[in-house]
Backbone of each chain as ProteinMPNN parsed JSONL, in Angstrom:
{"seq_chain_A": "GEDVEQSLFLSVREGDSSVINCTYTDSSSTYLYWYKQEPGAGLQLLTYIFSNMDMKQDQRLTVLLNKKDKHLSLRIADTQTGDSAIYFCAVTSGTYKYIFGTGTRLKVLA", "coords_chain_A": {"N_chain_A": [[115.61, 91.255, 147.816], [112.09, 91.008, 148.586], [110.294, 88.434, 147.296], [107.644, 86.945, 145.515], [105.703, 84.25, 144.598], [103.698, 82.472, 142.225], [101.835, 79.809, 140.987], [101.15, 79.513, 137.378], [98.883, 78.798, 135.999], [95.579, 77.46, 136.432], [93.108, 75.06, 136.212], [89.694, 74.364, 136.63], [86.634, 72.476, 137.192], [83.289, 73.709, 136.908], [81.591, 74.264, 139.818], [83.352, 72.769, 141.396], [85.87, 73.201, 143.926], [88.413, 75.673, 144.031], [91.841, 76.118, 144.415], [94.192, 78.413, 145.106], [97.649, 79.166, 144.947], [100.284, 80.746, 146.966], [103.516, 81.783, 147.358], [105.891, 83.445, 149.58], [108.837, 85.216, 150.444], [109.576, 87.201, 152.471], [109.702, 87.043, 155.736], [108.782, 88.981, 157.459], [106.485, 89.985, 156.492], [103.448, 91.587, 156.77], [100.723, 92.245, 155.996], [98.66, 90.514, 153.829], [97.363, 90.069, 150.68], [94.635, 89.331, 148.496], [93.867, 89.66, 145.064], [91.671, 90.064, 142.358], [91.718, 89.963, 138.795], [89.992, 90.863, 135.985], [89.697, 90.528, 132.405], [91.15, 93.097, 130.809], [90.737, 94.874, 132.824], [91.005, 96.667, 135.928], [92.422, 95.832, 139.224], [90.578, 94.033, 141.574], [89.911, 94.05, 144.957], [89.703, 91.184, 146.845], [89.918, 89.887, 149.281], [91.807, 90.036, 152.424], [94.447, 89.27, 154.855], [95.718, 89.38, 158.038], [99.066, 89.071, 159.417], [98.967, 87.853, 161.827], [97.006, 86.114, 161.847], [95.654, 82.877, 161.022], [93.673, 81.927, 159.346], [91.071, 83.034, 157.274], [87.75, 83.527, 156.61], [85.384, 84.294, 154.106], [82.405, 84.219, 152.95], [82.367, 82.499, 150.012], [85.035, 82.415, 149.896], [88.081, 81.271, 151.28], [90.852, 82.067, 153.115], [94.006, 80.865, 153.853], [96.857, 80.988, 155.963], [100.203, 80.018, 156.329], [102.61, 80.803, 158.203], [105.033, 79.746, 159.009], [105.823, 78.192, 156.782], [105.74, 80.271, 154.989], [103.532, 80.565, 153.193], [100.665, 81.176, 151.366], [97.266, 80.757, 150.697], [94.294, 80.692, 148.56], [91.143, 79.692, 148.75], [88.496, 78.974, 146.668], [85.187, 78.21, 146.968], [82.702, 76.281, 145.426], [83.095, 76.921, 142.701], [82.428, 79.205, 139.988], [81.72, 80.1, 136.48], [81.99, 82.745, 136.273], [84.123, 83.272, 137.881], [86.354, 82.89, 136.603], [89.464, 84.305, 135.847], [92.366, 86.378, 136.468], [94.292, 85.862, 139.275], [95.901, 87.599, 141.775], [98.297, 87.493, 144.315], [99.476, 89.539, 147.034], [101.848, 91.131, 149.087], [102.847, 92.963, 151.812], [105.078, 94.706, 154.042], [106.767, 96.437, 156.451], [106.794, 98.66, 155.028], [104.908, 100.758, 152.781], [104.776, 99.535, 150.251], [103.454, 97.282, 147.858], [104.236, 94.002, 147.073], [103.785, 92.162, 144.326], [102.544, 88.978, 143.419], [103.218, 86.621, 140.575], [100.818, 86.088, 139.411], [97.844, 84.068, 138.867], [96.251, 82.366, 136.384], [92.995, 81.592, 136.343], [90.852, 79.161, 135.043], [87.567, 78.277, 134.464], [85.711, 75.525, 133.737], [82.82, 74.708, 132.183]], "CA_chain_A": [[114.233, 91.694, 148.171], [110.903, 90.115, 148.568], [109.982, 87.632, 146.04], [106.388, 86.309, 145.711], [105.644, 83.344, 143.508], [102.483, 81.875, 142.104], [101.706, 78.947, 139.7], [100.739, 80.375, 136.364], [97.568, 78.473, 135.595], [94.78, 76.511, 137.183], [91.874, 74.901, 135.478], [88.806, 73.479, 137.445], [85.309, 72.315, 136.66], [82.295, 74.365, 137.391], [81.138, 73.625, 141.142], [84.478, 72.327, 142.323], [86.701, 74.224, 144.698], [89.668, 76.008, 143.381], [92.828, 76.469, 145.454], [95.357, 79.122, 144.282], [98.706, 79.124, 146.047], [101.318, 81.838, 146.776], [104.595, 81.659, 148.532], [106.693, 84.624, 149.692], [110.202, 85.081, 151.092], [109.94, 87.97, 153.52], [109.028, 86.599, 156.9], [108.218, 90.07, 158.158], [105.302, 90.402, 155.777], [102.377, 91.721, 157.824], [99.483, 92.219, 155.396], [98.698, 89.789, 152.66], [96.051, 90.449, 149.908], [94.207, 88.515, 147.309], [93.138, 90.569, 144.038], [91.092, 89.452, 141.073], [91.686, 90.886, 137.579], [89.303, 90.302, 134.873], [90.316, 90.984, 131.102], [91.081, 94.645, 130.53], [90.117, 95.698, 133.994], [91.875, 96.821, 137.069], [92.452, 94.837, 140.281], [89.452, 94.097, 142.612], [90.33, 93.498, 146.176], [88.934, 90.035, 147.185], [90.132, 89.716, 150.678], [93.172, 90.18, 152.954], [94.694, 88.713, 156.041], [96.906, 89.968, 158.796], [99.979, 87.986, 159.604], [98.732, 87.2, 163.071], [95.985, 85.112, 161.591], [95.942, 81.657, 160.285], [92.682, 81.594, 158.446], [89.997, 84.071, 157.129], [86.589, 83.084, 155.623], [84.447, 85.401, 153.699], [81.434, 83.738, 152.061], [82.904, 81.487, 149.256], [86.438, 82.538, 149.949], [88.835, 80.973, 152.464], [92.393, 82.266, 153.073], [94.875, 80.143, 154.803], [98.204, 81.426, 155.994], [101.088, 79.315, 157.03], [103.682, 81.587, 158.355], [106.281, 78.932, 159.046], [106.249, 77.991, 155.419], [105.548, 81.368, 154.114], [102.596, 80.073, 152.136], [99.314, 81.782, 151.518], [96.353, 80.062, 149.673], [92.976, 81.256, 148.403], [90.222, 78.708, 148.196], [87.14, 79.443, 146.291], [84.183, 77.165, 146.937], [81.638, 76.275, 144.305], [83.693, 77.787, 141.472], [81.584, 79.46, 138.872], [82.45, 80.539, 135.403], [82.374, 84.167, 136.415], [85.32, 83.33, 138.688], [87.434, 82.835, 135.764], [90.194, 85.583, 135.818], [93.768, 86.299, 136.91], [94.275, 86.259, 140.766], [97.167, 88.045, 142.306], [98.522, 87.704, 145.797], [100.285, 90.824, 147.218], [102.357, 91.148, 150.379], [103.599, 94.184, 152.233], [105.572, 94.64, 155.409], [106.718, 97.679, 157.137], [106.657, 99.87, 154.084], [103.694, 100.749, 151.979], [104.81, 99.027, 148.898], [102.969, 95.961, 147.662], [104.866, 93.186, 146.231], [102.759, 91.251, 143.705], [102.983, 87.666, 142.839], [103.165, 86.546, 139.13], [99.386, 85.974, 138.872], [97.587, 82.641, 138.536], [95.136, 82.503, 135.498], [92.08, 80.529, 136.642], [89.974, 78.945, 134.035], [86.564, 77.491, 135.0], [85.201, 74.861, 132.703], [81.411, 74.486, 132.345]], "C_chain_A": [[113.154, 90.567, 148.161], [110.592, 89.52, 147.135], [108.694, 86.788, 146.268], [106.125, 85.448, 144.357], [104.222, 82.649, 143.357], [102.543, 80.889, 140.999], [100.854, 79.837, 138.68], [99.221, 80.059, 135.995], [96.934, 77.322, 136.466], [93.465, 76.314, 136.42], [90.95, 74.008, 136.378], [87.378, 73.44, 136.734], [84.239, 73.149, 137.481], [81.677, 73.747, 138.613], [82.172, 73.138, 141.964], [85.094, 73.478, 142.97], [87.953, 74.359, 143.975], [90.635, 76.49, 144.639], [94.008, 77.128, 144.776], [96.372, 79.465, 145.521], [99.602, 80.232, 145.849], [102.288, 81.634, 147.877], [105.457, 83.007, 148.435], [107.95, 84.34, 150.53], [110.454, 85.93, 152.241], [108.996, 87.543, 154.818], [108.474, 87.869, 157.75], [106.896, 90.681, 157.45], [104.196, 90.496, 156.785], [100.925, 91.807, 157.208], [99.625, 91.427, 154.056], [97.296, 89.764, 152.004], [95.947, 89.342, 148.846], [93.454, 89.515, 146.386], [92.735, 89.772, 142.9], [91.142, 90.437, 139.987], [90.979, 90.247, 136.439], [89.881, 91.003, 133.563], [90.106, 92.465, 130.883], [90.632, 95.432, 131.556], [91.225, 95.818, 135.009], [91.837, 95.656, 138.083], [91.21, 95.158, 141.315], [89.954, 93.393, 143.831], [89.237, 92.408, 146.566], [88.86, 89.995, 148.665], [91.646, 89.857, 151.184], [93.131, 89.633, 154.306], [95.869, 89.313, 156.682], [97.765, 88.746, 159.22], [99.814, 87.298, 160.881], [97.514, 86.332, 163.026], [96.341, 83.925, 160.833], [94.848, 81.404, 159.122], [91.648, 82.838, 158.331], [88.931, 83.529, 156.249], [85.575, 84.22, 155.393], [83.554, 84.717, 152.542], [82.128, 82.431, 151.251], [84.586, 81.339, 149.354], [87.03, 82.224, 151.344], [90.37, 81.292, 152.256], [93.069, 81.508, 154.145], [96.362, 80.688, 154.723], [98.956, 80.504, 156.877], [102.424, 80.127, 157.082], [105.106, 80.87, 158.356], [106.852, 78.69, 157.537], [106.16, 79.058, 154.404], [104.777, 81.081, 152.878], [101.186, 80.531, 152.533], [98.49, 81.1, 150.349], [94.998, 80.785, 149.702], [92.125, 80.035, 147.917], [88.984, 79.333, 147.931], [86.236, 78.224, 146.113], [83.252, 77.326, 145.906], [82.018, 77.095, 143.297], [82.705, 77.991, 140.459], [82.319, 80.077, 137.738], [82.812, 81.979, 135.577], [83.61, 84.38, 137.452], [86.6, 83.303, 137.684], [88.117, 84.32, 135.502], [91.651, 85.32, 136.32], [93.581, 86.778, 138.399], [95.743, 86.524, 141.201], [97.21, 88.033, 143.836], [99.498, 88.91, 145.957], [100.615, 90.745, 148.653], [102.884, 92.513, 150.698], [103.996, 93.958, 153.711], [105.647, 95.994, 156.023], [106.527, 98.942, 156.298], [105.255, 99.787, 153.541], [103.539, 100.039, 150.725], [104.143, 97.524, 148.889], [104.04, 95.182, 146.822], [104.077, 92.153, 145.614], [103.369, 89.941, 143.37], [102.804, 87.693, 141.285], [101.696, 86.472, 138.582], [99.056, 84.619, 138.575], [96.197, 82.924, 137.615], [94.28, 81.231, 135.752], [90.934, 80.347, 135.608], [88.888, 77.997, 134.614], [85.848, 76.732, 133.88], [83.736, 74.503, 133.128], [81.025, 73.061, 132.251]], "O_chain_A": [[113.362, 89.416, 147.779], [110.667, 90.132, 146.069], [108.693, 85.965, 147.184], [106.316, 85.91, 143.232], [103.643, 82.285, 144.38], [103.307, 81.133, 140.066], [100.047, 80.695, 139.039], [98.434, 80.966, 135.727], [97.574, 76.459, 137.066], [92.803, 77.278, 136.036], [91.418, 72.97, 136.844], [87.043, 74.239, 135.86], [84.373, 73.228, 138.702], [81.204, 72.624, 138.438], [81.985, 73.057, 143.178], [84.86, 74.626, 142.593], [88.513, 73.425, 143.4], [90.233, 77.109, 145.625], [94.727, 76.512, 143.989], [96.087, 79.874, 146.647], [99.75, 80.701, 144.721], [101.997, 81.375, 149.045], [105.676, 83.56, 147.357], [108.05, 83.327, 151.221], [111.362, 85.628, 153.016], [107.776, 87.702, 154.855], [107.727, 87.65, 158.703], [106.367, 91.724, 157.832], [104.011, 89.58, 157.586], [99.979, 91.446, 157.908], [100.558, 91.64, 153.282], [96.266, 89.499, 152.624], [96.863, 88.637, 148.424], [92.509, 90.159, 146.842], [93.445, 88.845, 142.511], [90.708, 91.58, 140.133], [91.364, 89.169, 135.985], [90.525, 92.042, 133.71], [88.983, 92.962, 130.792], [90.17, 96.554, 131.344], [92.248, 95.138, 134.931], [91.262, 94.607, 137.793], [90.937, 96.274, 141.757], [90.385, 92.243, 143.75], [88.041, 92.698, 146.602], [87.77, 90.069, 149.231], [92.583, 89.792, 150.389], [92.071, 89.496, 154.916], [96.856, 89.699, 156.055], [97.294, 87.617, 159.354], [100.425, 86.249, 161.088], [97.039, 85.862, 164.059], [97.281, 83.961, 160.04], [95.127, 80.762, 158.11], [91.464, 83.56, 159.311], [89.255, 83.082, 155.149], [85.058, 84.911, 156.271], [83.94, 84.675, 151.374], [82.393, 81.416, 151.894], [85.239, 80.369, 148.97], [86.619, 82.752, 152.377], [91.014, 80.809, 151.325], [92.643, 81.564, 155.299], [96.976, 80.816, 153.663], [98.531, 80.191, 157.988], [103.22, 80.122, 156.144], [106.111, 81.331, 157.814], [108.004, 78.92, 157.168], [106.422, 78.888, 153.213], [105.207, 81.283, 151.742], [100.642, 80.368, 153.626], [98.971, 80.918, 149.23], [94.61, 81.393, 150.7], [92.362, 79.459, 146.856], [88.426, 80.092, 148.724], [86.46, 77.356, 145.27], [82.989, 78.455, 145.491], [81.268, 78.019, 142.985], [82.11, 77.004, 140.028], [83.438, 80.553, 137.932], [83.85, 82.414, 135.078], [84.001, 85.499, 137.782], [87.715, 83.683, 138.04], [87.497, 85.288, 135.062], [92.058, 84.18, 136.548], [92.933, 87.768, 138.74], [96.646, 85.717, 140.98], [96.299, 88.493, 144.523], [100.256, 89.212, 145.036], [99.761, 90.329, 149.437], [103.362, 93.173, 149.775], [103.393, 93.195, 154.467], [104.619, 96.666, 156.106], [106.18, 100.034, 156.749], [104.515, 98.844, 153.822], [102.454, 99.903, 150.16], [104.314, 96.728, 149.812], [104.657, 95.77, 145.934], [103.672, 91.24, 146.334], [104.559, 89.825, 143.077], [102.297, 88.678, 140.747], [101.438, 86.775, 137.417], [99.923, 83.938, 138.028], [95.245, 83.577, 138.044], [94.655, 80.09, 135.483], [90.162, 81.271, 135.351], [89.254, 76.985, 135.213], [85.35, 77.458, 133.02], [83.479, 74.069, 134.251], [79.845, 72.732, 132.373]]}, "seq_chain_B": "GAVVSQHPSRVICKSGTSVKIECRSLDFQATTMFWYRQFPKQSLMLMATSNEGSKATYEQGVEKDKFLINHASLTLSTLTVTSAHPEDSSFYICSARTYNKTQYFGPGTRLLVL", "coords_chain_B": {"N_chain_B": [[82.49, 99.62, 149.244], [85.897, 101.151, 148.952], [86.296, 103.386, 146.18], [88.034, 103.833, 143.074], [88.769, 105.919, 140.416], [89.742, 106.066, 136.944], [90.827, 108.119, 134.341], [91.603, 108.8, 130.938], [90.024, 105.687, 130.001], [91.012, 104.422, 127.796], [93.384, 105.301, 125.332], [94.638, 106.602, 122.553], [97.566, 107.72, 120.888], [99.739, 109.858, 118.946], [103.216, 109.26, 118.113], [105.513, 111.147, 119.996], [103.888, 112.875, 121.138], [102.33, 114.089, 124.266], [100.54, 112.517, 127.079], [98.008, 112.645, 129.342], [97.083, 110.993, 132.346], [94.45, 110.521, 134.599], [93.782, 109.991, 137.954], [91.533, 109.181, 140.441], [90.352, 109.104, 143.764], [87.239, 108.41, 144.816], [85.512, 108.223, 147.06], [86.962, 108.557, 149.308], [89.698, 110.078, 151.04], [93.072, 110.102, 149.91], [96.244, 110.075, 150.889], [98.376, 108.977, 149.776], [99.062, 107.639, 146.613], [99.578, 105.315, 144.069], [101.289, 104.409, 141.127], [101.18, 102.056, 138.463], [102.515, 99.846, 136.057], [101.584, 97.552, 133.687], [102.502, 94.849, 131.653], [101.428, 92.901, 128.927], [100.103, 89.903, 130.005], [101.536, 89.783, 132.349], [102.747, 90.581, 135.63], [101.977, 93.386, 137.925], [103.927, 96.228, 137.715], [105.5, 98.458, 139.879], [105.762, 101.85, 139.376], [106.01, 104.375, 140.512], [105.407, 106.294, 143.546], [103.05, 108.37, 144.77], [102.659, 111.246, 146.628], [100.548, 113.287, 148.337], [100.96, 116.747, 147.872], [103.692, 116.63, 147.715], [106.932, 115.698, 146.227], [106.811, 112.975, 143.758], [107.972, 109.556, 144.423], [110.24, 107.75, 142.682], [110.546, 104.464, 141.257], [113.404, 102.302, 140.825], [114.947, 102.688, 137.715], [112.796, 103.87, 136.389], [112.011, 106.67, 134.499], [111.878, 109.755, 135.631], [111.577, 112.125, 134.32], [110.229, 111.487, 132.105], [107.905, 110.324, 132.831], [105.713, 112.089, 134.415], [104.505, 112.942, 137.505], [101.885, 114.281, 139.357], [100.464, 115.176, 142.405], [98.005, 116.735, 143.156], [95.804, 117.02, 145.02], [94.058, 115.55, 147.671], [92.544, 113.765, 146.507], [93.222, 113.31, 143.899], [95.516, 112.261, 141.544], [97.868, 112.608, 138.953], [99.344, 111.254, 135.991], [101.613, 112.011, 133.649], [102.696, 110.889, 130.493], [105.326, 111.908, 128.817], [106.406, 112.937, 125.521], [105.581, 110.633, 124.121], [106.382, 107.25, 123.124], [106.233, 104.338, 120.858], [107.042, 102.198, 122.618], [106.173, 102.925, 124.928], [103.518, 102.093, 125.14], [101.091, 100.455, 126.862], [99.443, 99.095, 129.749], [98.227, 101.128, 132.153], [97.903, 101.334, 135.613], [96.425, 102.741, 138.45], [96.545, 103.17, 142.02], [94.996, 103.732, 145.274], [95.685, 104.426, 148.513], [94.373, 103.556, 151.61], [93.7, 104.52, 155.046], [94.322, 102.31, 156.508], [96.31, 101.019, 155.037], [95.455, 99.487, 152.954], [95.367, 98.954, 149.514], [93.404, 100.308, 146.931], [92.432, 99.77, 143.678], [92.356, 101.423, 140.498], [90.514, 101.181, 137.328], [92.246, 101.04, 135.285], [94.183, 102.32, 132.474], [94.451, 102.013, 129.087], [97.098, 102.572, 126.982], [97.974, 103.333, 123.773], [100.539, 103.969, 121.57], [101.179, 105.299, 118.595]], "CA_chain_B": [[84.057, 99.801, 149.397], [86.46, 102.388, 148.232], [86.239, 103.472, 144.652], [89.054, 104.587, 142.48], [88.477, 105.92, 138.993], [90.79, 106.438, 136.066], [90.321, 108.733, 133.084], [90.633, 107.939, 130.142], [90.156, 104.39, 129.994], [91.748, 104.01, 126.573], [94.008, 106.472, 124.613], [95.525, 106.363, 121.293], [98.245, 108.971, 120.514], [100.832, 109.82, 117.978], [104.512, 109.198, 118.771], [106.011, 112.355, 120.328], [102.914, 113.726, 121.973], [102.14, 113.797, 125.764], [99.374, 112.101, 127.43], [97.805, 112.662, 130.838], [96.106, 110.144, 132.813], [93.982, 110.975, 135.903], [93.418, 108.812, 138.976], [90.753, 109.955, 141.568], [89.658, 108.43, 144.898], [85.904, 108.934, 144.775], [84.736, 108.367, 148.262], [87.893, 108.703, 150.426], [90.797, 110.811, 150.763], [94.241, 109.308, 149.78], [97.507, 110.891, 150.85], [99.313, 108.217, 148.94], [98.506, 106.944, 145.326], [100.654, 104.603, 143.365], [101.105, 104.283, 139.712], [101.697, 100.735, 138.163], [102.355, 99.49, 134.638], [101.364, 96.187, 133.441], [102.719, 94.42, 130.394], [100.483, 91.768, 128.656], [100.149, 88.552, 130.756], [102.488, 89.919, 133.418], [102.192, 91.201, 136.97], [102.126, 94.834, 137.952], [105.266, 96.777, 138.099], [105.342, 99.659, 140.502], [106.497, 102.934, 138.726], [106.191, 105.437, 141.459], [104.604, 106.509, 144.67], [102.674, 109.779, 144.705], [102.457, 111.701, 147.899], [99.952, 114.558, 148.087], [101.719, 117.969, 148.296], [105.207, 116.576, 147.642], [107.346, 115.111, 144.981], [106.759, 111.525, 143.735], [109.123, 108.819, 144.57], [110.142, 106.821, 141.574], [111.26, 103.148, 141.423], [114.645, 102.291, 140.009], [114.794, 102.436, 136.345], [111.67, 104.658, 135.808], [112.481, 107.99, 134.132], [111.008, 110.756, 136.177], [111.296, 113.176, 133.325], [109.478, 110.897, 131.166], [106.607, 110.053, 133.535], [105.508, 113.149, 135.374], [103.407, 112.629, 138.428], [101.312, 115.196, 140.269], [99.366, 114.82, 143.297], [97.605, 118.01, 143.694], [94.81, 117.05, 146.187], [93.842, 114.261, 148.436], [91.71, 112.758, 145.839], [93.591, 113.291, 142.519], [96.808, 112.121, 141.004], [97.97, 112.545, 137.411], [100.505, 110.692, 135.436], [101.769, 112.436, 132.25], [103.615, 110.38, 129.818], [105.772, 112.923, 127.973], [106.981, 112.478, 124.281], [105.269, 109.12, 124.151], [106.865, 106.374, 121.952], [105.473, 102.986, 120.926], [107.426, 101.379, 123.723], [105.322, 103.243, 126.189], [102.336, 101.467, 125.058], [101.04, 99.609, 127.997], [98.245, 99.246, 130.52], [98.759, 101.754, 133.367], [96.894, 101.279, 136.724], [96.777, 103.556, 139.539], [95.857, 102.693, 143.218], [94.947, 104.736, 146.333], [95.93, 103.75, 149.766], [93.392, 104.017, 152.65], [94.33, 104.722, 156.211], [94.721, 100.967, 157.015], [97.283, 100.583, 154.104], [94.961, 98.683, 151.797], [95.277, 99.684, 148.249], [92.323, 100.074, 145.993], [92.902, 99.992, 142.323], [91.582, 101.985, 139.404], [90.128, 100.191, 136.338], [93.284, 100.969, 134.285], [94.226, 103.073, 131.214], [95.306, 101.345, 128.106], [97.746, 103.566, 126.12], [98.604, 102.791, 122.595], [101.296, 105.018, 120.967], [101.399, 104.91, 117.106]], "C_chain_B": [[84.579, 100.995, 148.693], [86.646, 102.235, 146.875], [87.35, 104.277, 144.158], [88.738, 104.657, 140.908], [89.781, 106.404, 138.267], [90.196, 107.021, 134.763], [91.601, 109.077, 132.186], [90.885, 106.463, 130.337], [91.036, 103.78, 128.884], [92.051, 105.344, 125.941], [94.873, 106.036, 123.546], [96.168, 107.643, 120.895], [99.345, 108.76, 119.54], [102.174, 109.735, 118.709], [105.023, 110.742, 118.909], [105.122, 113.301, 121.053], [102.837, 113.254, 123.387], [100.711, 113.437, 126.055], [99.178, 112.092, 128.886], [96.776, 111.749, 131.218], [95.629, 110.541, 134.256], [93.601, 109.81, 136.726], [92.8, 109.657, 140.14], [90.306, 108.888, 142.532], [88.261, 109.087, 144.964], [85.258, 109.079, 146.133], [85.648, 108.282, 149.474], [89.042, 109.551, 150.045], [92.094, 109.917, 150.898], [95.511, 110.17, 149.868], [98.501, 110.175, 150.033], [98.606, 107.45, 147.785], [99.871, 106.413, 144.704], [100.253, 104.485, 141.841], [101.858, 102.859, 139.229], [101.655, 100.64, 136.542], [102.251, 98.008, 134.514], [101.494, 95.725, 131.999], [101.691, 93.166, 130.132], [100.915, 90.416, 129.377], [101.26, 88.68, 131.81], [101.929, 90.616, 134.658], [102.337, 92.741, 136.906], [103.489, 95.172, 138.354], [105.038, 98.26, 138.689], [106.191, 100.728, 139.862], [106.959, 103.93, 139.75], [105.157, 105.604, 142.496], [104.267, 108.047, 144.75], [102.116, 110.223, 146.006], [101.764, 113.089, 147.826], [100.792, 115.853, 148.701], [103.267, 117.762, 148.153], [105.613, 115.706, 146.404], [107.157, 113.542, 145.022], [108.025, 110.802, 143.996], [109.14, 107.714, 143.524], [110.982, 105.62, 141.799], [112.542, 103.181, 140.378], [114.313, 102.071, 138.58], [113.635, 103.166, 135.671], [112.121, 106.065, 135.632], [111.527, 109.099, 134.717], [110.701, 112.032, 135.248], [110.375, 112.743, 132.261], [107.966, 110.65, 131.657], [106.392, 111.005, 134.664], [104.335, 112.861, 136.2], [103.192, 114.014, 139.285], [100.298, 114.874, 141.062], [98.956, 116.043, 144.051], [96.654, 118.27, 144.802], [94.817, 115.684, 146.655], [92.978, 113.312, 147.741], [92.133, 112.695, 144.329], [95.047, 113.242, 142.412], [96.81, 112.004, 139.636], [99.306, 112.077, 137.061], [100.542, 111.209, 133.912], [102.902, 111.655, 131.576], [104.111, 111.365, 128.697], [106.521, 112.325, 126.7], [106.806, 111.029, 124.185], [105.96, 108.439, 122.974], [106.138, 105.092, 122.024], [105.856, 102.136, 122.046], [106.8, 101.62, 125.001], [104.001, 102.727, 126.276], [102.186, 100.344, 126.077], [99.702, 99.828, 128.735], [98.752, 99.845, 131.86], [97.566, 101.726, 134.504], [97.347, 102.047, 137.952], [96.025, 102.825, 140.858], [95.932, 103.779, 144.211], [95.057, 104.007, 147.652], [94.999, 104.473, 150.856], [94.292, 104.002, 153.933], [94.981, 103.329, 156.887], [95.77, 100.294, 156.024], [96.849, 99.675, 152.95], [94.914, 99.477, 150.673], [94.03, 99.413, 147.405], [92.668, 100.599, 144.653], [91.934, 100.57, 141.457], [91.288, 100.958, 138.337], [91.317, 100.2, 135.245], [93.093, 101.88, 133.106], [95.07, 102.303, 130.305], [95.751, 102.456, 127.081], [98.362, 102.802, 124.972], [99.304, 104.026, 121.802], [101.586, 104.566, 119.532], [102.605, 105.517, 116.634]], "O_chain_B": [[83.893, 101.725, 147.978], [87.07, 101.198, 146.365], [87.639, 105.33, 144.728], [88.495, 103.652, 140.239], [90.696, 107.003, 138.832], [89.236, 106.506, 134.189], [92.572, 109.609, 132.722], [91.949, 106.087, 130.828], [91.695, 102.756, 129.066], [91.283, 106.306, 125.949], [95.741, 105.175, 123.689], [95.463, 108.603, 120.582], [99.826, 107.646, 119.329], [102.234, 110.128, 119.874], [104.919, 111.49, 117.937], [105.528, 114.368, 121.514], [103.236, 112.13, 123.69], [99.781, 113.934, 125.42], [100.029, 111.611, 129.633], [95.721, 111.658, 130.59], [96.496, 110.884, 135.061], [93.152, 108.775, 136.232], [93.372, 110.598, 140.689], [89.9, 107.815, 142.085], [88.193, 110.299, 145.167], [84.493, 110.024, 146.328], [85.179, 107.969, 150.568], [89.337, 109.731, 148.864], [92.214, 109.114, 151.823], [95.786, 110.933, 148.943], [99.467, 110.81, 149.609], [97.655, 106.704, 148.02], [100.973, 106.951, 144.814], [99.091, 104.472, 141.434], [103.006, 102.61, 139.6], [100.854, 101.29, 135.869], [102.881, 97.298, 135.297], [100.691, 96.144, 131.164], [101.218, 92.534, 131.076], [102.055, 89.969, 129.252], [101.882, 87.663, 132.117], [100.817, 91.142, 134.687], [102.786, 93.285, 135.897], [104.126, 94.53, 139.189], [104.461, 99.126, 138.031], [107.397, 100.488, 139.81], [108.136, 104.277, 139.837], [104.06, 105.071, 142.328], [105.174, 108.878, 144.792], [101.151, 109.622, 146.478], [102.371, 114.01, 147.28], [101.193, 115.891, 149.864], [104.034, 118.674, 148.46], [104.796, 115.114, 145.699], [107.3, 112.893, 146.058], [109.097, 111.378, 143.809], [108.244, 106.873, 143.453], [112.022, 105.7, 142.452], [112.643, 103.898, 139.383], [113.415, 101.282, 138.286], [113.51, 103.077, 134.45], [112.605, 106.642, 136.606], [110.421, 109.26, 134.202], [109.752, 112.796, 135.425], [109.788, 113.573, 131.568], [106.995, 110.782, 130.913], [106.85, 110.753, 135.779], [103.26, 112.562, 135.68], [104.104, 114.682, 139.773], [99.284, 114.341, 140.61], [99.339, 116.381, 145.171], [96.581, 119.327, 145.429], [95.475, 114.787, 146.127], [92.678, 112.221, 148.226], [91.423, 112.056, 143.553], [95.772, 114.011, 143.043], [95.91, 111.39, 139.062], [100.3, 112.417, 137.703], [99.68, 110.9, 133.088], [104.028, 111.751, 132.062], [103.377, 111.614, 127.74], [107.194, 111.303, 126.831], [107.772, 110.265, 124.168], [106.092, 109.048, 121.913], [105.515, 104.745, 123.028], [105.018, 101.333, 122.457], [106.81, 100.846, 125.958], [103.344, 102.848, 127.31], [103.003, 99.427, 126.159], [98.921, 100.693, 128.338], [99.54, 99.24, 132.586], [96.42, 102.081, 134.231], [98.495, 101.98, 138.392], [95.081, 102.047, 140.724], [96.775, 104.67, 144.102], [94.45, 102.944, 147.779], [94.892, 105.695, 150.965], [95.438, 103.553, 153.912], [95.956, 103.321, 157.638], [96.066, 99.11, 156.186], [97.635, 99.185, 152.138], [94.469, 100.623, 150.749], [93.69, 98.243, 147.228], [93.137, 101.727, 144.5], [90.745, 100.284, 141.599], [91.827, 99.857, 138.459], [91.287, 99.348, 134.358], [91.956, 102.197, 132.755], [96.212, 101.957, 130.605], [94.941, 103.134, 126.449], [99.11, 101.836, 125.121], [98.619, 104.985, 121.448], [102.198, 103.518, 119.329], [102.972, 105.34, 115.473]]}, "name": "protein", "num_of_chains": 2, "seq": "GEDVEQSLFLSVREGDSSVINCTYTDSSSTYLYWYKQEPGAGLQLLTYIFSNMDMKQDQRLTVLLNKKDKHLSLRIADTQTGDSAIYFCAVTSGTYKYIFGTGTRLKVLAGAVVSQHPSRVICKSGTSVKIECRSLDFQATTMFWYRQFPKQSLMLMATSNEGSKATYEQGVEKDKFLINHASLTLSTLTVTSAHPEDSSFYICSARTYNKTQYFGPGTRLLVL"}
C-alpha cells in the first residue's frame, strides 16, 4: 500500500526559511496536503496541491511537487515562533482515504 | 474555511463505561466523515469511514462492536467507545469531507479511561 515518509524533526532560527520534506510511493496520488497540528489540537489545513501542478504559493507557504521523484515539500518563509508545531503531509488517490506521513516536528528558535 | 467541531474536548471515565464523542460540520454538509485515533507523538490512524445514512466502514483491526459509529445526519457523526478500558485512552480526531475531497479536521477529543 501507499507509504508516506517524513523526517521527524527540524529546527530553524526565527526569520529563516523552513523546508519540510515528504516522500510517497503511490504514483497515482492526485491530491497532496499539508496540515499543521499544535499541541493538544486537531489538524489545521495549510495548503494543498493537485498532482498536475509543480508549485503552489500561498503567502509565506510554498509547496513544491516533484512527481518523478514522488517528493513533496513545504517551504515556510520568515519562520516565526508561532510556526512551531507538527506538520503532516497527506496524500490521496482515487479513493477518499488520506494516507498520512509520520509528521515533522518543527522547532523555531528565537 | 470549513469548520468541524468535536464534543467533548476532554473526557475521563471509569473502566467499563461507554463514552460518546460527537463530530459536527458547522458550515457545510458532509456525506462522509472519518474517525482517527492518534497515539502520543505518532501519526493519525484511520479507524473508520462514516457515511450518512449507511453503516460505517471499519479499517482492518478496528473492532466495530467496540467503536460504534452513527452518522445520522449530514452534519453529525458520533463515535461511541463501548465498555472502555485503559488501553482505549487516546486522542480521537474526526474529519469531514467536502465536495472536493478535502478533509477538515475537528479539534480532537482526549479520552482517559481510569
